Structures are given as structure tokens and as C-alpha cells.
C-alpha positions in Angstrom: -27.2 8.3 -18.4 -27.5 8.1 -14.7 -24.4 7.1 -12.7 -24.2 4.8 -9.6 -22.6 7.2 -7.1 -24.9 9.7 -5.4 -22.2 11.2 -3.1 -18.4 11.3 -3.1 -15.9 12.7 -0.6 -12.5 13.7 -1.8 -9.8 13.4 0.9 -6.9 15.5 -0.3 -3.4 15.5 1.1 -1.7 18.7 0.2 1.7 17.5 1.5 1.8 14.4 -0.7 4.9 13.8 -2.7 6.6 17.0 -1.7 5.1 18.7 -4.7 3.0 21.8 -5.1 -0.7 22.1 -5.0 -2.8 19.1 -6.1 -5.3 19.3 -9.0 -8.2 19.3 -6.6 -10.3 21.7 -8.6 -9.9 19.5 -11.7 -10.7 16.4 -9.7 -13.9 18.0 -8.3 -14.9 19.1 -11.8 -14.5 15.5 -13.2 -16.5 14.1 -10.3 -19.3 16.5 -10.6 -19.9 15.3 -14.2 -20.6 11.8 -12.7 -21.6 12.2 -9.1 -24.7 13.9 -7.6 -22.9 15.5 -4.6 -19.2 16.1 -4.2 -17.3 17.4 -1.2 -13.7 18.1 -0.4 -11.9 17.6 2.9 -8.2 18.3 3.4 -5.8 16.7 5.8 -4.2 18.9 8.5 -1.9 16.4 10.2 -0.6 12.9 10.0 -3.4 10.4 10.6 -6.1 12.9 9.7 -7.1 11.1 6.5 -8.1 8.2 8.6 -10.5 10.3 10.6 -11.9 12.0 7.6 -12.5 8.7 5.7 -14.2 7.2 8.7 -16.6 10.2 8.9 -17.3 10.0 5.2 -18.3 6.3 5.7 -20.5 7.1 8.7 -22.2 9.9 6.7 -23.1 7.4 4.0 -20.8 8.4 1.1 -20.9 6.1 -1.9 -17.2 6.7 -2.8 -14.2 8.1 -1.1 -11.3 9.5 -3.3 -7.9 9.4 -1.7 -5.8 12.1 -3.4 -2.2 11.7 -2.5 0.4 8.9 -2.3 0.5 5.5 -0.7 0.5 7.0 2.8 -2.8 8.8 2.1 -4.3 5.7 0.5 -3.3 3.7 3.6 -4.8 6.1 6.0 -8.1 6.4 4.1 -8.3 2.6 3.8 -7.7 2.3 7.6 -10.5 4.7 8.2 -12.9 2.9 6.0 -12.1 -0.4 7.6 -12.5 1.1 11.1 -15.9 2.4 10.2 -17.0 -0.9 8.7 -15.8 -2.8 11.8 -17.8 -0.4 14.0 -20.9 -1.0 11.9 -20.4 -4.4 10.3 -24.0 -4.4 8.9 -23.0 -1.5 6.6 -20.8 -2.2 3.6 -19.5 1.4 3.4 -18.1 3.4 0.5 -15.7 2.2 -2.2 -12.2 3.6 -2.4 -10.8 5.3 -5.5 -7.1 6.5 -5.4 -5.9 9.5 -7.4 -2.1 9.4 -7.6 -0.3 12.5 -6.3 2.4 11.1 -4.1 5.9 9.7 -4.2 5.4 6.0 -4.9 1.7 5.6 -5.8 2.2 1.8 -5.6 -1.4 1.1 -4.7 -2.7 3.2 -7.6 -0.4 1.3 -9.9 -1.6 -2.0 -8.4 -5.2 -1.2 -9.4 -4.8 1.0 -12.5 -1.3 0.4 -13.8 -0.1 3.5 -15.6 -3.5 4.8 -16.7 -3.9 8.6 -16.2 -6.1 9.4 -13.2 -8.8 11.2 -15.2 -9.3 8.0 -17.2 -9.5 5.9 -14.1 -12.0 8.3 -12.5 -14.2 8.2 -15.6 -14.2 4.4 -15.7 -14.9 4.1 -12.0 -17.6 6.7 -11.6 -19.0 7.1 -15.1 -21.0 3.9 -15.2 -24.2 2.4 -13.7 -22.4 -0.8 -12.6 -18.8 -0.2 -11.4 -16.4 -3.0 -10.7 -15.7 -3.1 -7.0 -13.1 -5.5 -5.8 -13.1 -6.6 -2.2 -9.5 -6.3 -1.4 -7.6 -8.0 1.4 -5.6 -6.1 4.0 -3.5 -7.2 7.0 -3.4 -6.4 10.7 -0.2 -6.1 12.7 -0.9 -8.1 15.9 1.5 -6.2 18.1 0.2 -2.7 17.3 -3.3 -3.4 15.8 -2.5 -1.2 12.8 -3.9 -2.2 9.4 -1.7 -2.6 6.3 -2.9 -1.9 2.8 0.0 -2.3 0.5 2.6 -4.3 2.4 5.2 -4.6 5.1 8.9 -5.2 4.9 12.0 -5.7 7.0 15.6 -4.8 5.9 16.5 -3.1 2.7 13.1 -1.6 1.9 12.6 -0.2 5.4 16.1 1.3 5.4 15.7 2.7 1.9 12.5 4.5 3.1 14.5 6.1 5.9 17.0 7.3 3.4 14.3 8.6 1.0 13.0 10.9 3.7 16.2 12.9 3.4 16.2 13.1 -0.5 13.9 16.1 -0.7 15.3 17.3 -4.0 13.7 14.2 -5.7 10.1 13.1 -6.1 8.2 10.1 -7.4 9.9 6.8 -8.3 13.2 8.5 -8.9 13.3 9.3 -5.1 12.9 5.6 -4.2 15.4 4.5 -6.8 18.0 6.9 -5.5 17.3 6.0 -1.9 17.8 2.3 -2.7 21.1 3.0 -4.4 22.3 5.1 -1.4 21.2 2.5 1.1 23.0 -0.3 -0.7 26.4 1.4 -0.1 26.5 0.5 3.6 23.8 -2.1 3.8 24.2 -5.3 5.9 21.7 -8.2 6.1 20.0 -9.0 9.5 19.5 -12.4 11.2 15.8 -13.3 11.2 13.3 -16.1 11.4 10.2 -16.0 9.1 7.2 -18.1 10.0 4.2 -18.7 7.7 1.1 -20.3 9.3 3.2 -21.9 12.0 5.9 -23.2 9.7 9.5 -21.8 9.8 10.3 -21.1 6.1 13.7 -19.5 6.8 16.0 -18.8 9.7 19.3 -17.1 9.0 20.6 -14.0 7.1 17.9 -11.9 5.5 18.2 -8.9 3.1 14.5 -8.3 3.2 11.3 -10.1 4.1 8.3 -8.5 2.3 4.7 -9.3 3.3 1.5 -8.1 1.7 -1.2 -8.3 -0.9 0.2 -5.8 -3.4 2.8 -6.7 -6.0 4.6 -3.4 -6.1 6.6 -1.4 -3.6 8.2 2.0 -4.2 6.1 2.5 -7.3 8.1 0.2 -9.5 9.7 -2.7 -7.6 7.8 -5.9 -8.3 8.6 -7.7 -5.0 5.5 -9.9 -4.9 4.8 -10.7 -8.6 2.4 -13.6 -7.8 0.2 -11.7 -5.4 -3.5 -11.4 -5.9 -5.3 -8.6 -4.0 -8.4 -10.6 -3.2 -7.4 -14.2 -2.7 -7.7 -14.2 1.1 -3.9 -14.7 1.5 -0.8 -12.7 2.3 2.3 -13.3 0.1 5.7 -13.3 1.6 9.0 -13.0 -0.2 12.3 -13.6 1.7 15.5 -12.6 0.1 18.2 -14.4 2.0 21.7 -13.2 2.6 23.1 -15.5 0.0 22.1 -13.0 -2.7 24.3 -9.9 -3.5 22.0 -7.0 -2.4 23.3 -4.9 -5.3 21.6 -7.3 -7.7 18.2 -6.9 -6.1 17.0 -3.6 -7.7 17.6 -4.9 -11.2 16.0 -8.3 -10.4 12.9 -6.8 -8.9 12.1 -4.5 -11.9 10.4 -7.5 -13.6 10.1 -10.0 -10.7 13.2 -12.0 -11.9 14.4 -12.4 -8.3 12.0 -15.4 -7.9 14.2 -17.3 -10.3 17.1 -17.2 -7.8 17.6 -20.0 -5.3 18.4 -17.5 -2.6 14.8 -16.2 -2.7 11.9 -18.0 -0.8 8.3 -17.2 -1.8 5.2 -18.4 0.1 1.5 -17.6 0.9 -0.3 -17.8 4.1 -2.8 -16.2 6.5 -0.5 -15.4 9.3 3.1 -14.3 8.9 5.7 -13.6 11.6 9.1 -11.9 11.1 11.4 -11.9 14.0 15.0 -10.7 14.5 16.9 -13.5 16.3 19.9 -11.6 17.7 18.0 -9.5 20.2 18.3 -6.2 18.3 15.3 -4.3 17.1 14.0 -5.1 13.7 13.9 -2.3 11.1 10.4 -2.7 9.7 7.9 -0.7 7.8 4.4 -0.9 6.5 2.7 1.3 4.0 5.8 3.4 3.8 6.1 4.2 7.6 9.3 2.9 9.2 9.0 1.4 12.7 11.7 0.6 15.2 11.8 -0.8 18.7 10.4 -4.3 18.4 12.2 -7.5 17.5 9.1 -9.2 16.1 6.0 -8.3 14.0 3.1 -10.6 13.2 0.6 -10.0 10.3 -2.8 -11.6 10.0 -4.8 -11.3 6.8 -8.1 -9.4 6.8 -9.8 -11.0 3.8 -12.1 -9.0 1.5 -12.3 -6.1 3.9 -11.9 -3.1 1.6 -14.2 -2.2 -1.4 -12.0 -0.7 -4.1 -13.1 0.8 -7.4 -11.3 -1.0 -10.2 -11.1 -1.2 -14.0 -13.8 -3.2 -15.7 -12.8 -6.8 -16.5 -12.4 -6.1 -20.2 -10.2 -2.9 -19.8 
């Protein structure tokens, strides 16, 4: 049986997850059973995956495999989108994530808890793969793209805490970071605007924006989100909720049952701190400081992503 992909480029991040070496040789072997030509490129510095993915797209690859965590997936997606925007007449390669990082939220979004070798076989071992055209977002103030989501408050502060928990990996690292952050956490005063409408102004524990349902590998912050509906979901957890309840509530999306939580969809979302202080904000796991306001616009159907067949 012939397969659909003639060429595939594996972008491997050896620093992902703080773990040892990645199973790159095993991934290459699995690809070579299903792809005519396979090459491996390794990242050497932050942001390098973006450059490598953009080059793979320019060189005409059919698939690009992001081997790492959410940060690697985000960089690779950014590179693929940049290449497509530079040459809009070309559709470009499809993205396949291989989970090897701390959170792996984007992999979970697409493949749930399926082992990577099964996902790879389903994605590459067929004549007609299922490719979803996934939405992304762009941050107006910095022009960065966002793959998985962006958040103010508790999530951003927990990510800062997680960077110091080097003894832990995976979802346990995020869970421990959230617990540690909650000990001294204080809500921030903010205004959240969706498509020109102010949906909340006041105390905020977090305001999460994105297309993906999961953050931190297991927190179901946007349970109603659809990756390819052309909209960004936003969940605002107001200061009326006890922050210590939030980790338990978001395991299964039960926070949406609470009156202190506001949930909307739109194409343009603005989050602004209203007391003049800088907003603690992150997107795709990278914490940002220095600005009081961030605005996100949807980029509909901009990223081709290899996905499970409809029946699987």
C-alpha cells in the first residue's frame, strides 16, 4: 500500500520536558515505514524550531513532526504559518505532534491519551489522512501567533513557579506549581472585552483565551472550545470564586457551572489590567510582562494538523 506523504521533516527539541534523550531513532524508524524520505533537524536555541519548520515548508515537505512539548509545537506552528503567509498560494505541510514535553496539551487536544506510535501510524499510514484546518490567534501588540492559548493571572503565575520545579516533570510539575502559586495568590483588576463588548470589569483570577480546551496537560479550562470553528473561546474566572477551588473544578470543566465564571466566544479578545500595573500574561507557556493590555485576533483555518480519522 502506498502512503500519502512523500517527505517528512522531524523537528526535535532535545531540551523538552527536562528529560533525557528523545526517542528520535524510534520515531525515524516508524516514519520510514510510511514515508518516502525522512530527515531530522534538532533545535539549538529558543525559537529555532520556528526557523526549521519554515524552511521545511519552503522546501516542500508534506509533513512536519514537532517532537517536544507545547513550546516546540507552538514554534513549529508559528514557522508553518509564517511560511504560508509568505507564499499564500502554497498550502504547506501538515503538522503532527509527538509528545515529549512537560504539558503536551496540544497533543492531548488532538490525540487524547493515545500513544504517539499509534498516532503516527494513523496519521502517516494511510492514503487519505484527516487534516484539520486549525484556528490560531495573533497578539496585536507583539504580532506573535498563539497555538494553544493565552491566559492572565493564575495560569501565568503558575508557569513562572513551574520553571523552578526542576525535580518534577510532566503534568505533575504543573499541578505542583499551581498548588504552590495558590498559597500567596491574589486576583488582579481587569477588563475583558469580546468583539467590542465588555463582558467583565473587576477582580479576575484568570482570563483564558484560545482554541484549545486543555492547559497544563490536564486542566480543562475551555471545555466548549472547537479548534476549527473560526472563533476564540474566553473563560473569565472572577474574584468571587475561591482560587483554591479552581484546580479541582477544572479537571472536568465543572467551573462553568459556577456563577463566578463567564464564558464567551468571539473573533477579537482584549484583556486589560485597569490599575496601571503590568499584566502577568502568557501564551503557549511563555510568560510575558511589561504591558497592561493584550489583544488577540483569531486566525481562522490557518494551520493544517494531522488528526485521528473521524471514526477513531
